[in-house]
N, CA and C atoms of all chains as a GROMACS GRO file, in nm:
protein
  510
    1UNK      N    1   9.883   9.758  12.196
    1UNK     CA    2   9.785   9.801  12.117
    1UNK      C    3   9.751   9.905  12.114
    2UNK      N    4   9.655  10.046  12.039
    2UNK     CA    5   9.662  10.129  12.031
    2UNK      C    6   9.507  10.162  12.039
    3UNK      N    7   9.445  10.167  12.154
    3UNK     CA    8   9.318  10.184  12.144
    3UNK      C    9   9.259  10.274  12.043
    4UNK      N   10   9.320  10.411  12.057
    4UNK     CA   11   9.286  10.527  11.969
    4UNK      C   12   9.281  10.505  11.826
    5UNK      N   13   9.350  10.382  11.746
    5UNK     CA   14   9.389  10.357  11.644
    5UNK      C   15   9.246  10.195  11.604
    6UNK      N   16   9.267  10.152  11.809
    6UNK     CA   17   9.145  10.030  11.750
    6UNK      C   18   8.962  10.152  11.745
    7UNK      N   19   8.971  10.246  11.755
    7UNK     CA   20   8.852  10.283  11.784
    7UNK      C   21   8.804  10.306  11.643
    8UNK      N   22   8.951  10.311  11.527
    8UNK     CA   23   8.872  10.373  11.417
    8UNK      C   24   8.898  10.234  11.326
    9UNK      N   25   8.898  10.128  11.386
    9UNK     CA   26   8.853  10.004  11.290
    9UNK      C   27   8.720   9.893  11.381
   10UNK      N   28   8.666   9.988  11.449
   10UNK     CA   29   8.501   9.892  11.432
   10UNK      C   30   8.467   9.877  11.413
   11UNK      N   31   8.421   9.962  11.236
   11UNK     CA   32   8.306   9.961  11.159
   11UNK      C   33   8.234   9.807  11.162
   12UNK      N   34   8.288   9.718  11.178
   12UNK     CA   35   8.221   9.580  11.122
   12UNK      C   36   8.183   9.535  11.302
   13UNK      N   37   8.279   9.568  11.359
   13UNK     CA   38   8.278   9.496  11.527
   13UNK      C   39   8.152   9.523  11.537
   14UNK      N   40   8.129   9.650  11.539
   14UNK     CA   41   8.017   9.747  11.664
   14UNK      C   42   7.868   9.745  11.633
   15UNK      N   43   7.859   9.651  11.510
   15UNK     CA   44   7.703   9.598  11.449
   15UNK      C   45   7.668   9.546  11.562
   16UNK      N   46   7.761   9.433  11.635
   16UNK     CA   47   7.722   9.327  11.699
   16UNK      C   48   7.785   9.350  11.849
   17UNK      N   49   7.871   9.422  11.905
   17UNK     CA   50   7.997   9.403  11.981
   17UNK      C   51   7.948   9.602  12.018
   18UNK      N   52   7.923   9.739  11.949
   18UNK     CA   53   7.904   9.800  11.985
   18UNK      C   54   7.986   9.884  12.017
   19UNK      N   55   8.009  10.003  11.959
   19UNK     CA   56   8.130  10.136  11.995
   19UNK      C   57   8.148  10.116  12.162
   20UNK      N   58   8.018  10.073  12.206
   20UNK     CA   59   8.024  10.144  12.386
   20UNK      C   60   8.100   9.950  12.392
   21UNK      N   61   8.086   9.867  12.369
   21UNK     CA   62   8.122   9.729  12.404
   21UNK      C   63   8.037   9.666  12.476
   22UNK      N   64   7.912   9.670  12.466
   22UNK     CA   65   7.773   9.617  12.492
   22UNK      C   66   7.709   9.590  12.390
   23UNK      N   67   7.622   9.390  12.407
   23UNK     CA   68   7.635   9.325  12.327
   23UNK      C   69   7.498   9.394  12.231
   24UNK      N   70   7.496   9.393  12.058
   24UNK     CA   71   7.353   9.444  12.065
   24UNK      C   72   7.296   9.329  12.011
   25UNK      N   73   7.308   9.173  12.026
   25UNK     CA   74   7.224   9.072  12.009
   25UNK      C   75   7.280   9.013  12.031
   26UNK      N   76   7.189   8.891  12.079
   26UNK     CA   77   7.234   8.740  12.178
   26UNK      C   78   7.321   8.674  12.160
   27UNK      N   79   7.399   8.628  12.006
   27UNK     CA   80   7.460   8.591  11.981
   27UNK      C   81   7.599   8.642  12.033
   28UNK      N   82   7.582   8.777  12.091
   28UNK     CA   83   7.768   8.821  12.102
   28UNK      C   84   7.782   8.869  12.208
   29UNK      N   85   7.904   8.823  12.286
   29UNK     CA   86   7.935   8.901  12.438
   29UNK      C   87   7.984   9.087  12.434
   30UNK      N   88   7.934   9.089  12.526
   30UNK     CA   89   8.005   9.233  12.566
   30UNK      C   90   8.140   9.226  12.515
   31UNK      N   91   8.204   9.309  12.553
   31UNK     CA   92   8.340   9.314  12.492
   31UNK      C   93   8.417   9.447  12.574
   32UNK      N   94   8.246   9.556  12.639
   32UNK     CA   95   8.372   9.655  12.781
   32UNK      C   96   8.444   9.555  12.817
   33UNK      N   97   8.553   9.660  12.865
   33UNK     CA   98   8.640   9.599  12.982
   33UNK      C   99   8.698   9.516  12.983
   34UNK      N  100   8.646   9.444  12.848
   34UNK     CA  101   8.724   9.286  12.917
   34UNK      C  102   8.873   9.266  12.937
   35UNK      N  103   8.917   9.146  12.961
   35UNK     CA  104   9.109   9.152  13.001
   35UNK      C  105   9.144   9.118  12.794
   36UNK      N  106   9.220   9.289  12.806
   36UNK     CA  107   9.287   9.273  12.685
   36UNK      C  108   9.341   9.157  12.588
   37UNK      N  109   9.454   9.090  12.682
   37UNK     CA  110   9.518   8.963  12.613
   37UNK      C  111   9.419   8.875  12.608
   38UNK      N  112   9.311   8.853  12.648
   38UNK     CA  113   9.185   8.692  12.590
   38UNK      C  114   9.143   8.786  12.500
   39UNK      N  115   9.122   8.926  12.494
   39UNK     CA  116   9.031   8.977  12.321
   39UNK      C  117   9.123   8.916  12.242
   40UNK      N  118   9.244   8.974  12.220
   40UNK     CA  119   9.350   8.899  12.107
   40UNK      C  120   9.374   8.757  12.091
   41UNK      N  121   9.352   8.737  12.179
   41UNK     CA  122   9.379   8.544  12.171
   41UNK      C  123   9.292   8.485  12.132
   42UNK      N  124   9.141   8.571  12.152
   42UNK     CA  125   9.025   8.524  12.086
   42UNK      C  126   9.049   8.550  11.968
   43UNK      N  127   9.062   8.674  11.908
   43UNK     CA  128   9.029   8.691  11.777
   43UNK      C  129   9.172   8.628  11.704
   44UNK      N  130   9.308   8.647  11.739
   44UNK     CA  131   9.411   8.539  11.687
   44UNK      C  132   9.330   8.393  11.679
   45UNK      N  133   9.273   8.330  11.734
   45UNK     CA  134   9.200   8.210  11.748
   45UNK      C  135   9.120   8.192  11.624
   46UNK      N  136   9.036   8.252  11.600
   46UNK     CA  137   8.899   8.295  11.503
   46UNK      C  138   8.961   8.332  11.404
   47UNK      N  139   9.108   8.422  11.358
   47UNK     CA  140   9.166   8.402  11.271
   47UNK      C  141   9.237   8.273  11.169
   48UNK      N  142   9.282   8.223  11.281
   48UNK     CA  143   9.276   8.124  11.238
   48UNK      C  144   9.183   7.970  11.235
   49UNK      N  145   9.058   7.957  11.354
   49UNK     CA  146   9.022   7.894  11.228
   49UNK      C  147   9.020   7.798  11.395
   50UNK      N  148   9.131   7.811  11.516
   50UNK     CA  149   9.062   7.754  11.626
   50UNK      C  150   8.962   7.708  11.704
   51UNK      N  151   8.943   7.861  11.697
   51UNK     CA  152   8.799   7.880  11.773
   51UNK      C  153   8.656   7.914  11.644
   52UNK      N  154   8.612   7.828  11.640
   52UNK     CA  155   8.483   7.831  11.548
   52UNK      C  156   8.375   7.901  11.561
   53UNK      N  157   8.353   8.044  11.479
   53UNK     CA  158   8.229   8.103  11.483
   53UNK      C  159   8.182   8.163  11.376
   54UNK      N  160   8.082   8.121  11.287
   54UNK     CA  161   8.040   8.164  11.152
   54UNK      C  162   8.126   8.310  11.081
   55UNK      N  163   8.063   8.369  11.174
   55UNK     CA  164   8.080   8.526  11.150
   55UNK      C  165   8.190   8.558  11.168
   56UNK      N  166   8.262   8.544  11.284
   56UNK     CA  167   8.390   8.610  11.396
   56UNK      C  168   8.543   8.558  11.307
   57UNK      N  169   8.488   8.349  11.264
   57UNK     CA  170   8.585   8.342  11.153
   57UNK      C  171   8.592   8.387  11.042
   58UNK      N  172   8.503   8.503  10.991
   58UNK     CA  173   8.491   8.576  10.839
   58UNK      C  174   8.507   8.680  10.895
   59UNK      N  175   8.509   8.795  10.976
   59UNK     CA  176   8.554   8.876  11.015
   59UNK      C  177   8.728   8.900  11.061
   60UNK      N  178   8.744   8.842  11.108
   60UNK     CA  179   8.881   8.787  11.165
   60UNK      C  180   8.977   8.750  11.067
   61UNK      N  181   8.922   8.745  11.006
   61UNK     CA  182   9.068   8.693  10.852
   61UNK      C  183   9.117   8.827  10.792
   62UNK      N  184   9.032   8.868  10.765
   62UNK     CA  185   9.078   9.069  10.709
   62UNK      C  186   9.147   9.129  10.840
   63UNK      N  187   9.173   9.103  10.933
   63UNK     CA  188   9.282   9.156  11.040
   63UNK      C  189   9.393   9.133  11.031
   64UNK      N  190   9.488   9.188  11.023
   64UNK     CA  191   9.642   9.220  11.068
   64UNK      C  192   9.709   9.188  11.241
   65UNK      N  193   9.785   9.139  11.253
   65UNK     CA  194   9.835   9.199  11.377
   65UNK      C  195   9.791   9.268  11.464
   66UNK      N  196   9.805   9.374  11.366
   66UNK     CA  197   9.813   9.520  11.422
   66UNK      C  198   9.694   9.540  11.483
   67UNK      N  199   9.593   9.485  11.398
   67UNK     CA  200   9.454   9.525  11.343
   67UNK      C  201   9.360   9.458  11.548
   68UNK      N  202   9.412   9.360  11.532
   68UNK     CA  203   9.382   9.235  11.703
   68UNK      C  204   9.433   9.346  11.784
   69UNK      N  205   9.551   9.388  11.779
   69UNK     CA  206   9.636   9.423  11.895
   69UNK      C  207   9.584   9.602  11.937
   70UNK      N  208   9.516   9.665  11.833
   70UNK     CA  209   9.411   9.778  11.871
   70UNK      C  210   9.286   9.750  11.891
   71UNK      N  211   9.204   9.683  11.806
   71UNK     CA  212   9.046   9.651  11.868
   71UNK      C  213   9.057   9.591  12.023
   72UNK      N  214   9.170   9.484  12.046
   72UNK     CA  215   9.137   9.446  12.221
   72UNK      C  216   9.215   9.559  12.286
   73UNK      N  217   9.298   9.624  12.251
   73UNK     CA  218   9.369   9.760  12.337
   73UNK      C  219   9.224   9.842  12.357
   74UNK      N  220   9.086   9.897  12.250
   74UNK     CA  221   9.022   9.969  12.259
   74UNK      C  222   8.888   9.914  12.342
   75UNK      N  223   8.866   9.783  12.287
   75UNK     CA  224   8.777   9.759  12.379
   75UNK      C  225   8.778   9.756  12.556
   76UNK      N  226   8.917   9.665  12.579
   76UNK     CA  227   9.020   9.690  12.729
   76UNK      C  228   9.003   9.801  12.781
   77UNK      N  229   9.006   9.938  12.648
   77UNK     CA  230   9.006  10.051  12.738
   77UNK      C  231   8.915  10.084  12.838
   78UNK      N  232   8.761  10.037  12.792
   78UNK     CA  233   8.692  10.100  12.806
   78UNK      C  234   8.586  10.078  12.952
   79UNK      N  235   8.582  10.160  13.063
   79UNK     CA  236   8.567  10.127  13.208
   79UNK      C  237   8.498  10.077  13.236
   80UNK      N  238   8.458   9.982  13.308
   80UNK     CA  239   8.360   9.927  13.394
   80UNK      C  240   8.310   9.905  13.525
   81UNK      N  241   8.217   9.903  13.583
   81UNK     CA  242   8.254   9.924  13.703
   81UNK      C  243   8.130   9.832  13.725
   82UNK      N  244   8.193   9.724  13.835
   82UNK     CA  245   8.099   9.623  13.827
   82UNK      C  246   8.021   9.664  14.006
   83UNK      N  247   7.867   9.615  14.019
   83UNK     CA  248   7.807   9.634  14.184
   83UNK      C  249   7.808   9.513  14.221
   84UNK      N  250   7.864   9.505  14.323
   84UNK     CA  251   7.933   9.319  14.391
   84UNK      C  252   7.714   9.290  14.394
   85UNK      N  253   7.769   9.170  14.375
   85UNK     CA  254   7.606   9.036  14.413
   85UNK      C  255   7.580   9.063  14.572
   86UNK      N  256   6.799   7.987  13.379
   86UNK     CA  257   6.919   7.931  13.478
   86UNK      C  258   6.870   8.047  13.627
   87UNK      N  259   6.856   7.981  13.744
   87UNK     CA  260   6.830   8.041  13.869
   87UNK      C  261   6.981   8.059  13.958
   88UNK      N  262   7.000   8.212  13.938
   88UNK     CA  263   7.089   8.289  13.971
   88UNK      C  264   7.147   8.261  14.092
   89UNK      N  265   7.056   8.254  14.203
   89UNK     CA  266   7.097   8.188  14.326
   89UNK      C  267   7.155   8.039  14.370
   90UNK      N  268   7.053   7.999  14.279
   90UNK     CA  269   7.161   7.879  14.270
   90UNK      C  270   7.321   7.852  14.247
   91UNK      N  271   7.325   7.939  14.088
   91UNK     CA  272   7.461   7.956  14.059
   91UNK      C  273   7.554   8.002  14.125
   92UNK      N  274   7.490   8.130  14.200
   92UNK     CA  275   7.622   8.134  14.288
   92UNK      C  276   7.661   8.020  14.365
   93UNK      N  277   7.542   7.931  14.390
   93UNK     CA  278   7.656   7.773  14.496
   93UNK      C  279   7.717   7.666  14.422
   94UNK      N  280   7.741   7.733  14.325
   94UNK     CA  281   7.809   7.610  14.221
   94UNK      C  282   7.920   7.670  14.200
   95UNK      N  283   8.005   7.806  14.194
   95UNK     CA  284   8.136   7.851  14.158
   95UNK      C  285   8.240   7.814  14.265
   96UNK      N  286   8.269   7.700  14.272
   96UNK     CA  287   8.342   7.692  14.358
   96UNK      C  288   8.492   7.704  14.284
   97UNK      N  289   8.494   7.639  14.174
   97UNK     CA  290   8.594   7.590  14.057
   97UNK      C  291   8.572   7.727  13.982
   98UNK      N  292   8.503   7.783  13.978
   98UNK     CA  293   8.533   7.904  13.860
   98UNK      C  294   8.563   8.014  13.940
   99UNK      N  295   8.543   8.020  14.039
   99UNK     CA  296   8.570   8.195  14.129
   99UNK      C  297   8.703   8.202  14.092
  100UNK      N  298   8.802   8.077  14.093
  100UNK     CA  299   8.927   8.097  14.100
  100UNK      C  300   8.993   8.185  14.019
  101UNK      N  301   8.928   8.159  13.884
  101UNK     CA  302   8.974   8.249  13.740
  101UNK      C  303   8.866   8.377  13.763
  102UNK      N  304   8.754   8.309  13.793
  102UNK     CA  305   8.653   8.450  13.717
  102UNK      C  306   8.584   8.516  13.878
  103UNK      N  307   8.620   8.459  13.990
  103UNK     CA  308   8.566   8.559  14.031
  103UNK      C  309   8.454   8.561  14.083
  104UNK      N  310   8.384   8.570  14.222
  104UNK     CA  311   8.261   8.508  14.252
  104UNK      C  312   8.194   8.698  14.208
  105UNK      N  313   8.282   8.796  14.241
  105UNK     CA  314   8.208   8.936  14.134
  105UNK      C  315   8.236   8.936  13.937
  106UNK      N  316   8.304   8.825  13.884
  106UNK     CA  317   8.322   8.804  13.751
  106UNK      C  318   8.441   8.874  13.716
  107UNK      N  319   8.510   8.940  13.791
  107UNK     CA  320   8.642   8.987  13.734
  107UNK      C  321   8.767   8.932  13.738
  108UNK      N  322   8.860   8.895  13.608
  108UNK     CA  323   8.913   8.790  13.538
  108UNK      C  324   9.056   8.847  13.727
  109UNK      N  325   9.048   8.718  13.753
  109UNK     CA  326   9.168   8.704  13.862
  109UNK      C  327   9.335   8.639  13.771
  110UNK      N  328   9.257   8.609  13.652
  110UNK     CA  329   9.457   8.591  13.612
  110UNK      C  330   9.433   8.621  13.451
  111UNK      N  331   9.554   8.667  13.412
  111UNK     CA  332   9.564   8.669  13.279
  111UNK      C  333   9.454   8.591  13.080
  112UNK      N  334   9.437   8.472  13.202
  112UNK     CA  335   9.426   8.404  13.110
  112UNK      C  336   9.273   8.380  13.096
  113UNK      N  337   9.160   8.408  13.207
  113UNK     CA  338   9.072   8.434  13.224
  113UNK      C  339   8.972   8.560  13.149
  114UNK      N  340   8.858   8.564  13.118
  114UNK     CA  341   8.793   8.686  13.087
  114UNK      C  342   8.722   8.687  13.197
  115UNK      N  343   8.656   8.859  13.189
  115UNK     CA  344   8.514   8.893  13.304
  115UNK      C  345   8.404   8.835  13.276
  116UNK      N  346   8.364   8.802  13.363
  116UNK     CA  347   8.171   8.732  13.303
  116UNK      C  348   8.094   8.829  13.385
  117UNK      N  349   8.134   8.906  13.454
  117UNK     CA  350   8.076   8.982  13.529
  117UNK      C  351   7.937   9.031  13.419
  118UNK      N  352   7.818   9.045  13.432
  118UNK     CA  353   7.747   9.116  13.342
  118UNK      C  354   7.723   9.095  13.131
  119UNK      N  355   7.791   8.956  13.146
  119UNK     CA  356   7.805   8.840  13.058
  119UNK      C  357   7.678   8.853  12.969
  120UNK      N  358   7.614   8.863  12.863
  120UNK     CA  359   7.505   8.820  12.814
  120UNK      C  360   7.498   8.661  12.835
  121UNK      N  361   7.366   8.574  12.875
  121UNK     CA  362   7.348   8.497  13.013
  121UNK      C  363   7.395   8.361  12.816
  122UNK      N  364   7.289   8.390  12.754
  122UNK     CA  365   7.281   8.287  12.650
  122UNK      C  366   7.442   8.280  12.572
  123UNK      N  367   7.523   8.384  12.601
  123UNK     CA  368   7.656   8.340  12.535
  123UNK      C  369   7.777   8.260  12.643
  124UNK      N  370   7.678   8.259  12.762
  124UNK     CA  371   7.752   8.218  12.860
  124UNK      C  372   7.765   8.082  12.872
  125UNK      N  373   7.591   8.039  12.844
  125UNK     CA  374   7.578   7.850  12.818
  125UNK      C  375   7.613   7.805  12.714
  126UNK      N  376   7.584   7.919  12.623
  126UNK     CA  377   7.660   7.849  12.490
  126UNK      C  378   7.783   7.813  12.496
  127UNK      N  379   7.876   7.886  12.540
  127UNK     CA  380   8.003   7.878  12.591
  127UNK      C  381   8.073   7.771  12.638
  128UNK      N  382   8.007   7.766  12.798
  128UNK     CA  383   8.034   7.645  12.884
  128UNK      C  384   7.942   7.485  12.815
  129UNK      N  385   7.858   7.494  12.724
  129UNK     CA  386   7.817   7.424  12.664
  129UNK      C  387   7.939   7.365  12.524
  130UNK      N  388   7.965   7.416  12.476
  130UNK     CA  389   8.052   7.424  12.337
  130UNK      C  390   8.224   7.391  12.445
  131UNK      N  391   8.246   7.420  12.582
  131UNK     CA  392   8.329   7.361  12.632
  131UNK      C  393   8.341   7.192  12.646
  132UNK      N  394   8.226   7.172  12.719
  132UNK     CA  395   8.180   7.077  12.756
  132UNK      C  396   8.173   6.951  12.650
  133UNK      N  397   8.124   7.010  12.563
  133UNK     CA  398   8.127   6.881  12.408
  133UNK      C  399   8.300   6.938  12.364
  134UNK      N  400   8.371   6.971  12.415
  134UNK     CA  401   8.485   7.040  12.333
  134UNK      C  402   8.518   7.051  12.173
  135UNK      N  403   8.361   7.110  12.146
  135UNK     CA  404   8.381   7.192  12.036
  135UNK      C  405   8.432   7.329  12.056
  136UNK      N  406   8.493   7.374  12.187
  136UNK     CA  407   8.588   7.504  12.195
  136UNK      C  408   8.672   7.466  12.286
  137UNK      N  409   8.771   7.488  12.242
  137UNK     CA  410   8.912   7.425  12.362
  137UNK      C  411   8.978   7.518  12.433
  138UNK      N  412   8.984   7.487  12.553
  138UNK     CA  413   9.072   7.548  12.656
  138UNK      C  414   9.097   7.378  12.767
  139UNK      N  415   9.207   7.374  12.799
  139UNK     CA  416   9.251   7.274  12.864
  139UNK      C  417   9.189   7.294  12.992
  140UNK      N  418   9.182   7.412  13.073
  140UNK     CA  419   9.090   7.399  13.192
  140UNK      C  420   8.959   7.420  13.233
  141UNK      N  421   8.880   7.472  13.096
  141UNK     CA  422   8.702   7.483  13.071
  141UNK      C  423   8.686   7.328  13.011
  142UNK      N  424   8.772   7.254  12.950
  142UNK     CA  425   8.723   7.121  12.937
  142UNK      C  426   8.720   7.067  12.995
  143UNK      N  427   8.769   7.075  13.088
  143UNK     CA  428   8.788   7.002  13.265
  143UNK      C  429   8.700   6.992  13.341
  144UNK      N  430   8.684   7.129  13.340
  144UNK     CA  431   8.579   7.159  13.434
  144UNK      C  432   8.439   7.153  13.413
  145UNK      N  433   8.381   7.223  13.219
  145UNK     CA  434   8.297   7.201  13.243
  145UNK      C  435   8.198   7.044  13.192
  146UNK      N  436   8.341   6.943  13.156
  146UNK     CA  437   8.249   6.819  13.197
  146UNK      C  438   8.184   6.761  13.298
  147UNK      N  439   8.230   6.885  13.394
  147UNK     CA  440   8.135   6.807  13.495
  147UNK      C  441   8.054   6.848  13.538
  148UNK      N  442   7.965   6.919  13.431
  148UNK     CA  443   7.853   7.025  13.502
  148UNK      C  444   7.737   7.020  13.387
  149UNK      N  445   7.624   6.955  13.464
  149UNK     CA  446   7.508   6.956  13.429
  149UNK      C  447   7.458   7.033  13.338
  150UNK      N  448   7.314   7.046  13.240
  150UNK     CA  449   7.232   7.137  13.216
  150UNK      C  450   7.200   7.248  13.298
  151UNK      N  451   7.198   7.203  13.426
  151UNK     CA  452   7.123   7.273  13.498
  151UNK      C  453   7.213   7.348  13.583
  152UNK      N  454   7.336   7.304  13.614
  152UNK     CA  455   7.431   7.366  13.619
  152UNK      C  456   7.504   7.471  13.559
  153UNK      N  457   7.528   7.479  13.431
  153UNK     CA  458   7.534   7.553  13.312
  153UNK      C  459   7.409   7.660  13.323
  154UNK      N  460   7.313   7.640  13.321
  154UNK     CA  461   7.186   7.694  13.327
  154UNK      C  462   7.201   7.845  13.486
  155UNK      N  463   7.227   7.802  13.542
  155UNK     CA  464   7.195   7.834  13.710
  155UNK      C  465   7.358   7.932  13.689
  156UNK      N  466   7.467   7.883  13.657
  156UNK     CA  467   7.584   7.981  13.621
  156UNK      C  468   7.611   8.087  13.568
  157UNK      N  469   7.551   8.041  13.438
  157UNK     CA  470   7.538   8.143  13.366
  157UNK      C  471   7.410   8.265  13.394
  158UNK      N  472   7.330   8.226  13.471
  158UNK     CA  473   7.224   8.314  13.538
  158UNK      C  474   7.312   8.402  13.651
  159UNK      N  475   7.396   8.330  13.701
  159UNK     CA  476   7.405   8.394  13.810
  159UNK      C  477   7.563   8.527  13.769
  160UNK      N  478   7.679   8.494  13.693
  160UNK     CA  479   7.711   8.559  13.596
  160UNK      C  480   7.657   8.713  13.570
  161UNK      N  481   7.528   8.648  13.543
  161UNK     CA  482   7.493   8.737  13.381
  161UNK      C  483   7.405   8.797  13.475
  162UNK      N  484   7.388   8.804  13.591
  162UNK     CA  485   7.332   8.868  13.670
  162UNK      C  486   7.406   9.013  13.766
  163UNK      N  487   7.522   8.962  13.715
  163UNK     CA  488   7.614   9.106  13.800
  163UNK      C  489   7.603   9.205  13.743
  164UNK      N  490   7.529   9.349  13.797
  164UNK     CA  491   7.500   9.458  13.702
  164UNK      C  492   7.665   9.522  13.716
  165UNK      N  493   7.666   9.590  13.586
  165UNK     CA  494   7.799   9.631  13.539
  165UNK      C  495   7.731   9.770  13.461
  166UNK      N  496   7.862   9.856  13.508
  166UNK     CA  497   7.784  10.011  13.447
  166UNK      C  498   7.895  10.025  13.353
  167UNK      N  499   7.851  10.072  13.230
  167UNK     CA  500   8.001  10.104  13.153
  167UNK      C  501   8.007  10.267  13.121
  168UNK      N  502   8.124  10.317  13.149
  168UNK     CA  503   8.114  10.435  13.146
  168UNK      C  504   8.188  10.463  13.004
  169UNK      N  505   8.116  10.537  12.931
  169UNK     CA  506   8.138  10.560  12.772
  169UNK      C  507   8.255  10.626  12.740
  170UNK      N  508   8.310  10.551  12.668
  170UNK     CA  509   8.491  10.604  12.604
  170UNK      C  510   8.493  10.751  12.557
   0.00000   0.00000   0.00000
């Protein structure tokens, strides 16, 4: 996926997941720095209906394979530093 | 949930998700700093079978409501700094 292209496709995503990949509402997970293949698989599962979520099933239905790859690449590309617990 | 109690319950989780909440294999998402309610809902959905994943359905079946709350609190409590893209 192309992270720069993905950034241009976040119109719908950013309301809940942010441009920075940090959740904007308690229903939505953080996506910043998430594993790219996990993000892509999640979007594919939402698109096919294998994974159920009212909002995400609607949103993902609009996405092409390329859109999914690009958006996954964008959120995965956000650098995250974890402070050891 | 009680994050300190959750830390004592990670025996199974940490193989894939780490004590630090960072994925140890490409099948597993990062959990560090994830939204607590999202983590709890995900574990509940894996436990009930509403959300399908071969490994997680097996693991989650063993968890009590308290276990879920504690493990969610632990992973949510890990501090994460996001570097703006």
